[in-house]
C-alpha positions, 0 to 999 in steps of 0.5 A: 499574367494575362493569358493570351491565346494567338489564334492564326494559321499562318506560321510566320504571323504566329513567329511575329506575334511571339515576339511582339509579345516576348517583350512584354513580360506581363502576357503569357502566349499559347498559340493555336493554328486555326478555330478547332484548336482554338476552341480545344485551348479555350477550356483547357488554358481559360485565356484572358484574351483572345487574338483571332484571325478571321481567315483560316482552315477547318474553322474561320474566324467568324464561327470560332468567335461565335463558339467562344462567346457561346461557351466561355465568353472573354475578351478577343481582339480580331486581326482583320485586313485594310480591304471591304471584305475584311472591314465587313467580316471585322463589324460582323465580329463585333457584333458578336462580341469581340471588343476590338480589332487590330489591322493585319498589314499586308505585304512583308508584315514583318517589315511592319513590326514596329507599326503593328506590334505596340499597337497590338500589344496595347489592344490586348493590354486593353482587352484583358480589363474589358467588361463583357455585357452580361446579358450578350447571347445569354439564352444562348449560352444558357441553352448550350449548358443545358445541351439544347444549342441545336435548336434556333435561338433568336435575337435576345433582347434586355429591357429595364425601366428608365428611372431617369428624370428627363425634361424636354430639351427646350433651349436652341432653336427647334430646326437647329438641334443636334445629337453628337455622339462619340464612341470608340472601343467597343463602339459598334455595338453600342451604336447598335443599341443606341440606334435600332430603338429610335424611330424614322420621325426622330426629330434631329440629325444624329452625328457620330464619331467613331475612332475607325480607319477610312476603310470601315466607316462606310461599311459600319454607315452601311450596317446601321442604315440597315438594322435602324429606321433611320437613314444612316450616311458615311460624311464624305462630302460637305452634307446638309443636317437632316432630321431622321439622318444619322451622319457617319465620320469617315475613318481617318479624318475629322467630322465638322459642324459649319454653316453653309448659307445659313444652314448647318452642314457636316464637314469632313475635314483632315485630321487635326495631328495635334489630336489623339485620336479620329474622328476626333470627338473633341473637334466635332464637339467644339465645332458644333459649339462654334456653329449652333446654340449649346442649349440646343445640342445633346453630347453622348458619349460612349464605351470607349479608351482614353479621354476623347470628348469629354473635355469638349463634352464638359464645355457643352454642359457648362454652356447650357447643352445636355450630355450622356455618359454610358455608365461603367456597368455597360461600357465594354471600356469605360474611359471616354465617358468615365473620364467626362463623369470625372470631369463633372460633365455628365448630367446623365450616367446611365447603362447604354439601354437607357440612352436612347429612352432619354433622347426620346424624352429629351426630344419630347414637345414640352 
């Protein structure tokens, strides 16, 4: 039985949540009206998963999430609205440790129960199996247990020596080598870990397909641009691929690699209804294989539910490209990278903090 703590200040939303989860016998629900009540119940019922509204009286969702991740970390699914502010707050929540989010419908919410109810149940079930990184905010948790949380604590980094042997990339035209990245659930913090250590002179364009709605991907690109030395943009129109730049796919669409006047460009294309997830990682990789030499492509598949990207990156490796799968030990959800590993398409299988060192080694001049 999954113990769910649902935190929302709206009596109507709590009633609708009760209705949604009443049809799922594997989930028992306890409700809290705000962050203060949630923290009191955190230790009392010891929930397996928490759904957490962002805008609440007394204590908002971000403040509550911050305390949860220090006092008793557990998987949290955020509620967010389809607004620019909601997108930024949700990305902040994911950085604080939330594993996923559900877009809270506007207007007559009760009329949209059939739309968001099944998705919410699915995400709670997935979150119950999610792996929280043990090192996330470890120093703050230790200080809290020691009763010294009042002292400021800076950002904690963990380092480990990379033991994987990596030969530099030698295939493909040096000016047309690309890094293709796919991720879903748990992806934004994984992208932080991937991009933040890269230098501004990283020699290859990076193209990212992160499963997200269109209202979120612009905010994601802006946040990553502030975080790392590389330039990060959201692709909304035909965009030439440039070294030292990260190209984030627009949500609710697909991103394709093509040629314009002989040069490689990224295109935002209408989503393919035959595919389950968007922006589609499979479609990104397949388009790159048509536009450029496989031997000059590097595929990186990180945390996410489902199997998007596994088939195309397996083809990429079979055709002479290089592939990296995030290992189970660091992935929040080892769905997508796990499928790549099971298909035999992963050349490297490493925790998220070792992916960037591999990219830097691949990019070295042989």
